[in-house]
C-alpha positions, 0 to 999 in steps of 0.5 A: 445358344449362339443366337443370344449374342445377336441383336434382338432384331437378328435373334427374332429371325433365328429359327434354330440349329441344324442339330437336335438331340433326336438326330444320329450324331455320327451321321450328322457329323459325317455330312458336309456342313452344307448338306447338314443345313440343306437337310434342316431346310428340308425339315423346316420348309422355311419360306426364305432362309439364310445360313451363317457359317464359316465352313463353306466347303462342299456346299450344294451348288443350289445353296451357295447363294443362301450362305453368308460366309462368316469369319472363323474368329470374328463371326458376323462382326467381320466387316465383309460378313456383316455387310453381306448379311445385311445385304441378303436380309434386305433382299429377303425383305424386298428392300435395297440395303441402306448404307446407314444400317 
């Protein structure tokens, strides 16, 4: 549902959410956000990935470079978050960030 608010180019890159109805809601809710994301990565086994989240506490150290910290109110609309997202997406694609993008 959240991806509907993204541009079509970003929406195409979204693979899903970390929680699905077959999961134990209590176990999921008790886990720190970073471990919820890491569990999803282990399940999906993506070639490359990024997480966008405003919850940045207790992330596994091996995942921190994959996290784009979003603003709790503005989300990726916050200038710093959007710039970081663009930079990381360009890096994933093997390109340098374009100042005009």
